[in-house]
mmCIF file of the N, C-alpha and C atoms, coordinates in Angstrom:
data_MODEL
# 
_entry.id   MODEL 
# 
loop_
_atom_site.group_PDB 
_atom_site.id 
_atom_site.type_symbol 
_atom_site.label_atom_id 
_atom_site.label_alt_id 
_atom_site.label_comp_id 
_atom_site.label_asym_id 
_atom_site.label_entity_id 
_atom_site.label_seq_id 
_atom_site.pdbx_PDB_ins_code 
_atom_site.Cartn_x 
_atom_site.Cartn_y 
_atom_site.Cartn_z 
_atom_site.occupancy 
_atom_site.B_iso_or_equiv 
_atom_site.pdbx_formal_charge 
_atom_site.auth_seq_id 
_atom_site.auth_comp_id 
_atom_site.auth_asym_id 
_atom_site.auth_atom_id 
_atom_site.pdbx_PDB_model_num 
ATOM 1   N N  . UNK A 1 1  ? 118.342 94.307  130.666 1.00 0.00 ? 1  UNK A N  1 
ATOM 2   C CA . UNK A 1 1  ? 117.979 93.957  129.287 1.00 0.00 ? 1  UNK A CA 1 
ATOM 3   C C  . UNK A 1 1  ? 116.494 94.666  129.096 1.00 0.00 ? 1  UNK A C  1 
ATOM 4   N N  . UNK A 1 2  ? 116.650 95.508  128.259 1.00 0.00 ? 2  UNK A N  1 
ATOM 5   C CA . UNK A 1 2  ? 115.614 96.620  128.047 1.00 0.00 ? 2  UNK A CA 1 
ATOM 6   C C  . UNK A 1 2  ? 114.935 96.294  126.558 1.00 0.00 ? 2  UNK A C  1 
ATOM 7   N N  . UNK A 1 3  ? 113.602 96.581  126.321 1.00 0.00 ? 3  UNK A N  1 
ATOM 8   C CA . UNK A 1 3  ? 113.057 96.276  124.973 1.00 0.00 ? 3  UNK A CA 1 
ATOM 9   C C  . UNK A 1 3  ? 113.156 97.667  124.502 1.00 0.00 ? 3  UNK A C  1 
ATOM 10  N N  . UNK A 1 4  ? 113.545 97.403  122.938 1.00 0.00 ? 4  UNK A N  1 
ATOM 11  C CA . UNK A 1 4  ? 113.627 98.498  122.023 1.00 0.00 ? 4  UNK A CA 1 
ATOM 12  C C  . UNK A 1 4  ? 112.313 98.819  121.772 1.00 0.00 ? 4  UNK A C  1 
ATOM 13  N N  . UNK A 1 5  ? 111.568 100.033 122.357 1.00 0.00 ? 5  UNK A N  1 
ATOM 14  C CA . UNK A 1 5  ? 110.199 100.233 122.118 1.00 0.00 ? 5  UNK A CA 1 
ATOM 15  C C  . UNK A 1 5  ? 109.991 100.733 120.746 1.00 0.00 ? 5  UNK A C  1 
ATOM 16  N N  . UNK A 1 6  ? 110.928 101.486 119.945 1.00 0.00 ? 6  UNK A N  1 
ATOM 17  C CA . UNK A 1 6  ? 110.299 101.739 118.338 1.00 0.00 ? 6  UNK A CA 1 
ATOM 18  C C  . UNK A 1 6  ? 110.581 100.601 117.809 1.00 0.00 ? 6  UNK A C  1 
ATOM 19  N N  . UNK A 1 7  ? 111.300 99.661  117.902 1.00 0.00 ? 7  UNK A N  1 
ATOM 20  C CA . UNK A 1 7  ? 111.377 98.582  116.960 1.00 0.00 ? 7  UNK A CA 1 
ATOM 21  C C  . UNK A 1 7  ? 110.058 97.652  117.322 1.00 0.00 ? 7  UNK A C  1 
ATOM 22  N N  . UNK A 1 8  ? 109.813 97.587  118.649 1.00 0.00 ? 8  UNK A N  1 
ATOM 23  C CA . UNK A 1 8  ? 108.617 97.027  118.982 1.00 0.00 ? 8  UNK A CA 1 
ATOM 24  C C  . UNK A 1 8  ? 107.226 97.368  118.307 1.00 0.00 ? 8  UNK A C  1 
ATOM 25  N N  . UNK A 1 9  ? 107.025 98.771  118.591 1.00 0.00 ? 9  UNK A N  1 
ATOM 26  C CA . UNK A 1 9  ? 105.915 99.469  117.859 1.00 0.00 ? 9  UNK A CA 1 
ATOM 27  C C  . UNK A 1 9  ? 105.962 99.267  116.051 1.00 0.00 ? 9  UNK A C  1 
ATOM 28  N N  . UNK A 1 10 ? 107.109 98.962  115.773 1.00 0.00 ? 10 UNK A N  1 
ATOM 29  C CA . UNK A 1 10 ? 107.344 99.039  114.131 1.00 0.00 ? 10 UNK A CA 1 
ATOM 30  C C  . UNK A 1 10 ? 106.759 97.702  113.818 1.00 0.00 ? 10 UNK A C  1 
ATOM 31  N N  . UNK A 1 11 ? 107.121 96.794  114.578 1.00 0.00 ? 11 UNK A N  1 
ATOM 32  C CA . UNK A 1 11 ? 106.688 95.246  114.323 1.00 0.00 ? 11 UNK A CA 1 
ATOM 33  C C  . UNK A 1 11 ? 105.226 94.986  114.531 1.00 0.00 ? 11 UNK A C  1 
ATOM 34  N N  . UNK A 1 12 ? 104.722 95.783  115.564 1.00 0.00 ? 12 UNK A N  1 
ATOM 35  C CA . UNK A 1 12 ? 103.168 95.755  115.668 1.00 0.00 ? 12 UNK A CA 1 
ATOM 36  C C  . UNK A 1 12 ? 102.531 96.582  114.652 1.00 0.00 ? 12 UNK A C  1 
ATOM 37  N N  . UNK A 1 13 ? 102.999 97.392  113.961 1.00 0.00 ? 13 UNK A N  1 
ATOM 38  C CA . UNK A 1 13 ? 102.535 98.233  112.886 1.00 0.00 ? 13 UNK A CA 1 
ATOM 39  C C  . UNK A 1 13 ? 102.499 96.835  111.559 1.00 0.00 ? 13 UNK A C  1 
ATOM 40  N N  . UNK A 1 14 ? 103.583 96.427  111.367 1.00 0.00 ? 14 UNK A N  1 
ATOM 41  C CA . UNK A 1 14 ? 103.420 95.607  110.404 1.00 0.00 ? 14 UNK A CA 1 
ATOM 42  C C  . UNK A 1 14 ? 102.652 94.386  110.638 1.00 0.00 ? 14 UNK A C  1 
ATOM 43  N N  . UNK A 1 15 ? 102.216 93.995  111.758 1.00 0.00 ? 15 UNK A N  1 
ATOM 44  C CA . UNK A 1 15 ? 101.312 92.892  112.002 1.00 0.00 ? 15 UNK A CA 1 
ATOM 45  C C  . UNK A 1 15 ? 99.996  93.180  112.021 1.00 0.00 ? 15 UNK A C  1 
ATOM 46  N N  . UNK A 1 16 ? 99.772  94.635  112.015 1.00 0.00 ? 16 UNK A N  1 
ATOM 47  C CA . UNK A 1 16 ? 98.229  94.993  111.973 1.00 0.00 ? 16 UNK A CA 1 
ATOM 48  C C  . UNK A 1 16 ? 98.099  95.032  110.698 1.00 0.00 ? 16 UNK A C  1 
ATOM 49  N N  . UNK A 1 17 ? 98.923  95.701  109.744 1.00 0.00 ? 17 UNK A N  1 
ATOM 50  C CA . UNK A 1 17 ? 98.771  95.680  108.153 1.00 0.00 ? 17 UNK A CA 1 
ATOM 51  C C  . UNK A 1 17 ? 98.626  94.453  107.740 1.00 0.00 ? 17 UNK A C  1 
ATOM 52  N N  . UNK A 1 18 ? 99.335  93.546  108.116 1.00 0.00 ? 18 UNK A N  1 
ATOM 53  C CA . UNK A 1 18 ? 99.529  92.002  107.647 1.00 0.00 ? 18 UNK A CA 1 
ATOM 54  C C  . UNK A 1 18 ? 98.022  91.263  108.064 1.00 0.00 ? 18 UNK A C  1 
ATOM 55  N N  . UNK A 1 19 ? 97.570  91.551  109.159 1.00 0.00 ? 19 UNK A N  1 
ATOM 56  C CA . UNK A 1 19 ? 96.290  91.212  109.490 1.00 0.00 ? 19 UNK A CA 1 
ATOM 57  C C  . UNK A 1 19 ? 95.217  91.772  108.677 1.00 0.00 ? 19 UNK A C  1 
ATOM 58  N N  . UNK A 1 20 ? 95.160  92.985  108.284 1.00 0.00 ? 20 UNK A N  1 
ATOM 59  C CA . UNK A 1 20 ? 94.331  93.687  107.232 1.00 0.00 ? 20 UNK A CA 1 
ATOM 60  C C  . UNK A 1 20 ? 94.482  92.875  105.935 1.00 0.00 ? 20 UNK A C  1 
ATOM 61  N N  . UNK A 1 21 ? 95.611  92.482  105.516 1.00 0.00 ? 21 UNK A N  1 
ATOM 62  C CA . UNK A 1 21 ? 95.971  91.595  104.087 1.00 0.00 ? 21 UNK A CA 1 
ATOM 63  C C  . UNK A 1 21 ? 95.078  90.433  104.225 1.00 0.00 ? 21 UNK A C  1 
ATOM 64  N N  . UNK A 1 22 ? 95.573  89.622  105.210 1.00 0.00 ? 22 UNK A N  1 
ATOM 65  C CA . UNK A 1 22 ? 95.078  88.495  105.625 1.00 0.00 ? 22 UNK A CA 1 
ATOM 66  C C  . UNK A 1 22 ? 93.526  88.616  105.725 1.00 0.00 ? 22 UNK A C  1 
ATOM 67  N N  . UNK A 1 23 ? 92.802  89.426  106.049 1.00 0.00 ? 23 UNK A N  1 
ATOM 68  C CA . UNK A 1 23 ? 91.463  89.416  106.128 1.00 0.00 ? 23 UNK A CA 1 
ATOM 69  C C  . UNK A 1 23 ? 90.796  89.615  104.753 1.00 0.00 ? 23 UNK A C  1 
ATOM 70  N N  . UNK A 1 24 ? 91.371  90.371  104.056 1.00 0.00 ? 24 UNK A N  1 
ATOM 71  C CA . UNK A 1 24 ? 91.068  91.123  102.902 1.00 0.00 ? 24 UNK A CA 1 
ATOM 72  C C  . UNK A 1 24 ? 91.200  90.143  101.712 1.00 0.00 ? 24 UNK A C  1 
ATOM 73  N N  . UNK A 1 25 ? 92.385  89.516  101.718 1.00 0.00 ? 25 UNK A N  1 
ATOM 74  C CA . UNK A 1 25 ? 92.852  88.471  100.819 1.00 0.00 ? 25 UNK A CA 1 
ATOM 75  C C  . UNK A 1 25 ? 91.839  87.372  100.343 1.00 0.00 ? 25 UNK A C  1 
ATOM 76  N N  . UNK A 1 26 ? 91.182  86.631  101.431 1.00 0.00 ? 26 UNK A N  1 
ATOM 77  C CA . UNK A 1 26 ? 90.206  85.855  101.047 1.00 0.00 ? 26 UNK A CA 1 
ATOM 78  C C  . UNK A 1 26 ? 88.959  86.294  100.306 1.00 0.00 ? 26 UNK A C  1 
ATOM 79  N N  . UNK A 1 27 ? 88.488  87.282  100.612 1.00 0.00 ? 27 UNK A N  1 
ATOM 80  C CA . UNK A 1 27 ? 87.130  88.163  100.056 1.00 0.00 ? 27 UNK A CA 1 
ATOM 81  C C  . UNK A 1 27 ? 87.563  88.390  98.706  1.00 0.00 ? 27 UNK A C  1 
ATOM 82  N N  . UNK A 1 28 ? 88.988  88.778  98.180  1.00 0.00 ? 28 UNK A N  1 
ATOM 83  C CA . UNK A 1 28 ? 89.454  89.383  96.917  1.00 0.00 ? 28 UNK A CA 1 
ATOM 84  C C  . UNK A 1 28 ? 89.292  87.952  96.247  1.00 0.00 ? 28 UNK A C  1 
ATOM 85  N N  . UNK A 1 29 ? 89.808  86.785  96.627  1.00 0.00 ? 29 UNK A N  1 
ATOM 86  C CA . UNK A 1 29 ? 90.037  85.350  96.058  1.00 0.00 ? 29 UNK A CA 1 
ATOM 87  C C  . UNK A 1 29 ? 88.386  84.833  95.837  1.00 0.00 ? 29 UNK A C  1 
ATOM 88  N N  . UNK A 1 30 ? 87.750  85.113  96.639  1.00 0.00 ? 30 UNK A N  1 
ATOM 89  C CA . UNK A 1 30 ? 86.310  84.654  96.427  1.00 0.00 ? 30 UNK A CA 1 
ATOM 90  C C  . UNK A 1 30 ? 85.863  85.377  95.160  1.00 0.00 ? 30 UNK A C  1 
ATOM 91  N N  . UNK A 1 31 ? 85.925  86.580  95.227  1.00 0.00 ? 31 UNK A N  1 
ATOM 92  C CA . UNK A 1 31 ? 85.409  87.465  94.328  1.00 0.00 ? 31 UNK A CA 1 
ATOM 93  C C  . UNK A 1 31 ? 86.010  87.212  92.958  1.00 0.00 ? 31 UNK A C  1 
ATOM 94  N N  . UNK A 1 32 ? 87.259  86.618  93.017  1.00 0.00 ? 32 UNK A N  1 
ATOM 95  C CA . UNK A 1 32 ? 87.853  86.347  91.805  1.00 0.00 ? 32 UNK A CA 1 
ATOM 96  C C  . UNK A 1 32 ? 87.440  84.813  91.302  1.00 0.00 ? 32 UNK A C  1 
ATOM 97  N N  . UNK A 1 33 ? 86.862  83.788  92.001  1.00 0.00 ? 33 UNK A N  1 
ATOM 98  C CA . UNK A 1 33 ? 86.754  82.681  91.523  1.00 0.00 ? 33 UNK A CA 1 
ATOM 99  C C  . UNK A 1 33 ? 85.248  83.094  90.862  1.00 0.00 ? 33 UNK A C  1 
ATOM 100 N N  . UNK A 1 34 ? 84.404  83.856  91.552  1.00 0.00 ? 34 UNK A N  1 
ATOM 101 C CA . UNK A 1 34 ? 82.896  84.107  90.974  1.00 0.00 ? 34 UNK A CA 1 
ATOM 102 C C  . UNK A 1 34 ? 83.253  84.956  89.551  1.00 0.00 ? 34 UNK A C  1 
ATOM 103 N N  . UNK A 1 35 ? 84.494  85.753  89.369  1.00 0.00 ? 35 UNK A N  1 
ATOM 104 C CA . UNK A 1 35 ? 84.348  86.345  88.013  1.00 0.00 ? 35 UNK A CA 1 
ATOM 105 C C  . UNK A 1 35 ? 85.106  85.652  87.234  1.00 0.00 ? 35 UNK A C  1 
ATOM 106 N N  . UNK A 1 36 ? 85.513  84.260  87.426  1.00 0.00 ? 36 UNK A N  1 
ATOM 107 C CA . UNK A 1 36 ? 86.100  83.393  86.347  1.00 0.00 ? 36 UNK A CA 1 
ATOM 108 C C  . UNK A 1 36 ? 85.197  83.189  85.129  1.00 0.00 ? 36 UNK A C  1 
ATOM 109 N N  . UNK A 1 37 ? 83.829  83.108  85.438  1.00 0.00 ? 37 UNK A N  1 
ATOM 110 C CA . UNK A 1 37 ? 82.712  82.849  84.746  1.00 0.00 ? 37 UNK A CA 1 
ATOM 111 C C  . UNK A 1 37 ? 83.042  83.989  83.321  1.00 0.00 ? 37 UNK A C  1 
ATOM 112 N N  . UNK A 1 38 ? 83.312  84.915  83.608  1.00 0.00 ? 38 UNK A N  1 
ATOM 113 C CA . UNK A 1 38 ? 83.312  86.247  82.835  1.00 0.00 ? 38 UNK A CA 1 
ATOM 114 C C  . UNK A 1 38 ? 84.938  86.036  82.170  1.00 0.00 ? 38 UNK A C  1 
ATOM 115 N N  . UNK A 1 39 ? 85.675  85.236  82.313  1.00 0.00 ? 39 UNK A N  1 
ATOM 116 C CA . UNK A 1 39 ? 87.196  85.445  82.296  1.00 0.00 ? 39 UNK A CA 1 
ATOM 117 C C  . UNK A 1 39 ? 87.886  86.492  82.451  1.00 0.00 ? 39 UNK A C  1 
ATOM 118 N N  . UNK A 1 40 ? 87.664  86.667  83.863  1.00 0.00 ? 40 UNK A N  1 
ATOM 119 C CA . UNK A 1 40 ? 88.164  87.886  84.443  1.00 0.00 ? 40 UNK A CA 1 
ATOM 120 C C  . UNK A 1 40 ? 89.346  87.463  85.658  1.00 0.00 ? 40 UNK A C  1 
ATOM 121 N N  . UNK A 1 41 ? 90.712  87.325  85.387  1.00 0.00 ? 41 UNK A N  1 
ATOM 122 C CA . UNK A 1 41 ? 91.513  86.776  86.438  1.00 0.00 ? 41 UNK A CA 1 
ATOM 123 C C  . UNK A 1 41 ? 91.908  88.110  87.162  1.00 0.00 ? 41 UNK A C  1 
ATOM 124 N N  . UNK A 1 42 ? 91.664  89.233  87.204  1.00 0.00 ? 42 UNK A N  1 
ATOM 125 C CA . UNK A 1 42 ? 92.472  90.182  87.913  1.00 0.00 ? 42 UNK A CA 1 
ATOM 126 C C  . UNK A 1 42 ? 92.175  90.183  89.273  1.00 0.00 ? 42 UNK A C  1 
ATOM 127 N N  . UNK A 1 43 ? 90.868  89.889  89.845  1.00 0.00 ? 43 UNK A N  1 
ATOM 128 C CA . UNK A 1 43 ? 90.398  89.800  91.290  1.00 0.00 ? 43 UNK A CA 1 
ATOM 129 C C  . UNK A 1 43 ? 91.245  88.617  92.020  1.00 0.00 ? 43 UNK A C  1 
ATOM 130 N N  . UNK A 1 44 ? 91.398  87.455  91.173  1.00 0.00 ? 44 UNK A N  1 
ATOM 131 C CA . UNK A 1 44 ? 92.024  86.476  91.686  1.00 0.00 ? 44 UNK A CA 1 
ATOM 132 C C  . UNK A 1 44 ? 93.493  86.660  91.837  1.00 0.00 ? 44 UNK A C  1 
ATOM 133 N N  . UNK A 1 45 ? 94.038  87.196  90.920  1.00 0.00 ? 45 UNK A N  1 
ATOM 134 C CA . UNK A 1 45 ? 95.513  87.335  91.111  1.00 0.00 ? 45 UNK A CA 1 
ATOM 135 C C  . UNK A 1 45 ? 95.795  88.552  92.213  1.00 0.00 ? 45 UNK A C  1 
ATOM 136 N N  . UNK A 1 46 ? 94.970  89.302  92.302  1.00 0.00 ? 46 UNK A N  1 
ATOM 137 C CA . UNK A 1 46 ? 94.933  90.690  93.148  1.00 0.00 ? 46 UNK A CA 1 
ATOM 138 C C  . UNK A 1 46 ? 95.039  89.924  94.668  1.00 0.00 ? 46 UNK A C  1 
ATOM 139 N N  . UNK A 1 47 ? 93.955  89.126  94.582  1.00 0.00 ? 47 UNK A N  1 
ATOM 140 C CA . UNK A 1 47 ? 93.788  88.406  96.192  1.00 0.00 ? 47 UNK A CA 1 
ATOM 141 C C  . UNK A 1 47 ? 94.962  87.472  96.547  1.00 0.00 ? 47 UNK A C  1 
ATOM 142 N N  . UNK A 1 48 ? 95.627  86.671  95.567  1.00 0.00 ? 48 UNK A N  1 
ATOM 143 C CA . UNK A 1 48 ? 96.578  85.845  95.702  1.00 0.00 ? 48 UNK A CA 1 
ATOM 144 C C  . UNK A 1 48 ? 97.663  86.693  96.079  1.00 0.00 ? 48 UNK A C  1 
ATOM 145 N N  . UNK A 1 49 ? 98.063  87.803  95.427  1.00 0.00 ? 49 UNK A N  1 
ATOM 146 C CA . UNK A 1 49 ? 99.071  88.495  95.684  1.00 0.00 ? 49 UNK A CA 1 
ATOM 147 C C  . UNK A 1 49 ? 99.058  89.428  97.234  1.00 0.00 ? 49 UNK A C  1 
ATOM 148 N N  . UNK A 1 50 ? 97.721  89.668  97.523  1.00 0.00 ? 50 UNK A N  1 
ATOM 149 C CA . UNK A 1 50 ? 97.431  90.188  98.864  1.00 0.00 ? 50 UNK A CA 1 
ATOM 150 C C  . UNK A 1 50 ? 97.788  89.288  100.047 1.00 0.00 ? 50 UNK A C  1 
ATOM 151 N N  . UNK A 1 51 ? 97.400  87.787  99.645  1.00 0.00 ? 51 UNK A N  1 
ATOM 152 C CA . UNK A 1 51 ? 97.754  86.952  100.777 1.00 0.00 ? 51 UNK A CA 1 
ATOM 153 C C  . UNK A 1 51 ? 98.884  86.791  100.760 1.00 0.00 ? 51 UNK A C  1 
ATOM 154 N N  . UNK A 1 52 ? 99.894  86.759  99.785  1.00 0.00 ? 52 UNK A N  1 
ATOM 155 C CA . UNK A 1 52 ? 101.200 86.474  99.886  1.00 0.00 ? 52 UNK A CA 1 
ATOM 156 C C  . UNK A 1 52 ? 101.938 87.397  100.631 1.00 0.00 ? 52 UNK A C  1 
ATOM 157 N N  . UNK A 1 53 ? 101.552 88.783  100.321 1.00 0.00 ? 53 UNK A N  1 
ATOM 158 C CA . UNK A 1 53 ? 102.137 90.000  100.950 1.00 0.00 ? 53 UNK A CA 1 
ATOM 159 C C  . UNK A 1 53 ? 101.731 90.036  102.403 1.00 0.00 ? 53 UNK A C  1 
ATOM 160 N N  . UNK A 1 54 ? 100.419 89.655  102.533 1.00 0.00 ? 54 UNK A N  1 
ATOM 161 C CA . UNK A 1 54 ? 100.278 89.869  104.199 1.00 0.00 ? 54 UNK A CA 1 
ATOM 162 C C  . UNK A 1 54 ? 100.975 88.290  104.803 1.00 0.00 ? 54 UNK A C  1 
ATOM 163 N N  . UNK A 1 55 ? 101.079 87.247  104.588 1.00 0.00 ? 55 UNK A N  1 
ATOM 164 C CA . UNK A 1 55 ? 101.875 86.721  104.906 1.00 0.00 ? 55 UNK A CA 1 
ATOM 165 C C  . UNK A 1 55 ? 103.376 86.929  105.206 1.00 0.00 ? 55 UNK A C  1 
ATOM 166 N N  . UNK A 1 56 ? 103.947 87.456  104.017 1.00 0.00 ? 56 UNK A N  1 
ATOM 167 C CA . UNK A 1 56 ? 105.308 88.355  104.379 1.00 0.00 ? 56 UNK A CA 1 
ATOM 168 C C  . UNK A 1 56 ? 105.368 89.230  105.423 1.00 0.00 ? 56 UNK A C  1 
ATOM 169 N N  . UNK A 1 57 ? 104.658 90.143  105.514 1.00 0.00 ? 57 UNK A N  1 
ATOM 170 C CA . UNK A 1 57 ? 104.589 91.191  106.474 1.00 0.00 ? 57 UNK A CA 1 
ATOM 171 C C  . UNK A 1 57 ? 104.367 90.652  107.706 1.00 0.00 ? 57 UNK A C  1 
ATOM 172 N N  . UNK A 1 58 ? 103.303 89.493  107.817 1.00 0.00 ? 58 UNK A N  1 
ATOM 173 C CA . UNK A 1 58 ? 103.580 88.719  109.178 1.00 0.00 ? 58 UNK A CA 1 
ATOM 174 C C  . UNK A 1 58 ? 104.693 88.338  109.750 1.00 0.00 ? 58 UNK A C  1 
ATOM 175 N N  . UNK A 1 59 ? 105.393 87.626  108.738 1.00 0.00 ? 59 UNK A N  1 
ATOM 176 C CA . UNK A 1 59 ? 106.646 86.920  109.034 1.00 0.00 ? 59 UNK A CA 1 
ATOM 177 C C  . UNK A 1 59 ? 107.946 88.174  109.739 1.00 0.00 ? 59 UNK A C  1 
ATOM 178 N N  . UNK A 1 60 ? 107.616 89.460  108.689 1.00 0.00 ? 60 UNK A N  1 
ATOM 179 C CA . UNK A 1 60 ? 108.628 90.552  108.977 1.00 0.00 ? 60 UNK A CA 1 
ATOM 180 C C  . UNK A 1 60 ? 107.991 90.933  110.446 1.00 0.00 ? 60 UNK A C  1 
ATOM 181 N N  . UNK A 1 61 ? 107.050 91.406  110.464 1.00 0.00 ? 61 UNK A N  1 
ATOM 182 C CA . UNK A 1 61 ? 106.451 91.800  111.883 1.00 0.00 ? 61 UNK A CA 1 
ATOM 183 C C  . UNK A 1 61 ? 107.013 91.012  113.042 1.00 0.00 ? 61 UNK A C  1 
ATOM 184 N N  . UNK A 1 62 ? 106.884 89.699  112.889 1.00 0.00 ? 62 UNK A N  1 
ATOM 185 C CA . UNK A 1 62 ? 107.184 88.602  113.897 1.00 0.00 ? 62 UNK A CA 1 
ATOM 186 C C  . UNK A 1 62 ? 108.965 88.910  114.204 1.00 0.00 ? 62 UNK A C  1 
ATOM 187 N N  . UNK A 1 63 ? 109.469 88.743  113.231 1.00 0.00 ? 63 UNK A N  1 
ATOM 188 C CA . UNK A 1 63 ? 111.155 89.196  113.231 1.00 0.00 ? 63 UNK A CA 1 
ATOM 189 C C  . UNK A 1 63 ? 111.328 90.291  113.835 1.00 0.00 ? 63 UNK A C  1 
ATOM 190 N N  . UNK A 1 64 ? 110.740 91.441  113.687 1.00 0.00 ? 64 UNK A N  1 
ATOM 191 C CA . UNK A 1 64 ? 111.066 92.804  114.294 1.00 0.00 ? 64 UNK A CA 1 
ATOM 192 C C  . UNK A 1 64 ? 110.688 92.578  115.842 1.00 0.00 ? 64 UNK A C  1 
ATOM 193 N N  . UNK A 1 65 ? 109.362 91.979  116.121 1.00 0.00 ? 65 UNK A N  1 
ATOM 194 C CA . UNK A 1 65 ? 109.164 91.837  117.311 1.00 0.00 ? 65 UNK A CA 1 
ATOM 195 C C  . UNK A 1 65 ? 110.215 91.103  118.382 1.00 0.00 ? 65 UNK A C  1 
ATOM 196 N N  . UNK A 1 66 ? 110.610 90.093  117.829 1.00 0.00 ? 66 UNK A N  1 
ATOM 197 C CA . UNK A 1 66 ? 111.456 89.277  118.418 1.00 0.00 ? 66 UNK A CA 1 
ATOM 198 C C  . UNK A 1 66 ? 112.938 89.835  118.493 1.00 0.00 ? 66 UNK A C  1 
ATOM 199 N N  . UNK A 1 67 ? 113.286 90.865  117.469 1.00 0.00 ? 67 UNK A N  1 
ATOM 200 C CA . UNK A 1 67 ? 114.616 91.273  117.721 1.00 0.00 ? 67 UNK A CA 1 
ATOM 201 C C  . UNK A 1 67 ? 114.599 92.412  118.776 1.00 0.00 ? 67 UNK A C  1 
ATOM 202 N N  . UNK A 1 68 ? 113.217 93.126  118.831 1.00 0.00 ? 68 UNK A N  1 
ATOM 203 C CA . UNK A 1 68 ? 113.097 93.960  119.782 1.00 0.00 ? 68 UNK A CA 1 
ATOM 204 C C  . UNK A 1 68 ? 113.159 93.663  121.125 1.00 0.00 ? 68 UNK A C  1 
ATOM 205 N N  . UNK A 1 69 ? 112.772 92.412  121.241 1.00 0.00 ? 69 UNK A N  1 
ATOM 206 C CA . UNK A 1 69 ? 112.906 91.988  122.652 1.00 0.00 ? 69 UNK A CA 1 
ATOM 207 C C  . UNK A 1 69 ? 114.302 91.113  123.052 1.00 0.00 ? 69 UNK A C  1 
ATOM 208 N N  . UNK A 1 70 ? 115.093 90.651  122.219 1.00 0.00 ? 70 UNK A N  1 
ATOM 209 C CA . UNK A 1 70 ? 116.233 89.811  122.410 1.00 0.00 ? 70 UNK A CA 1 
ATOM 210 C C  . UNK A 1 70 ? 117.388 90.234  121.810 1.00 0.00 ? 70 UNK A C  1 
ATOM 211 N N  . UNK A 1 71 ? 117.494 91.233  120.865 1.00 0.00 ? 71 UNK A N  1 
ATOM 212 C CA . UNK A 1 71 ? 118.713 91.880  120.367 1.00 0.00 ? 71 UNK A CA 1 
ATOM 213 C C  . UNK A 1 71 ? 119.055 92.883  121.360 1.00 0.00 ? 71 UNK A C  1 
ATOM 214 N N  . UNK A 1 72 ? 120.482 92.889  121.888 1.00 0.00 ? 72 UNK A N  1 
ATOM 215 C CA . UNK A 1 72 ? 120.781 93.746  122.864 1.00 0.00 ? 72 UNK A CA 1 
ATOM 216 C C  . UNK A 1 72 ? 121.061 95.118  122.448 1.00 0.00 ? 72 UNK A C  1 
ATOM 217 N N  . UNK A 1 73 ? 122.342 95.464  121.444 1.00 0.00 ? 73 UNK A N  1 
ATOM 218 C CA . UNK A 1 73 ? 122.571 96.729  121.148 1.00 0.00 ? 73 UNK A CA 1 
ATOM 219 C C  . UNK A 1 73 ? 122.399 96.841  119.815 1.00 0.00 ? 73 UNK A C  1 
ATOM 220 N N  . UNK A 1 74 ? 121.770 96.018  119.047 1.00 0.00 ? 74 UNK A N  1 
ATOM 221 C CA . UNK A 1 74 ? 121.628 96.274  117.716 1.00 0.00 ? 74 UNK A CA 1 
ATOM 222 C C  . UNK A 1 74 ? 120.469 97.420  117.115 1.00 0.00 ? 74 UNK A C  1 
# 
């Protein structure tokens, strides 16, 4: 039983990008809440979308890493 290395590297890449989105999203959400005084909602929306996108990429990366370890011939 060997590890599919290309799939493993792809999963790790997804995890790195997800980590970047998870780090950037709270900063953008904080900027968005401070910008609400001027009725600017764009930073808040972008921050929330970045958080959702980061969580989705994190799940996809974990799924790829697990399939690299446990799926035999796929």
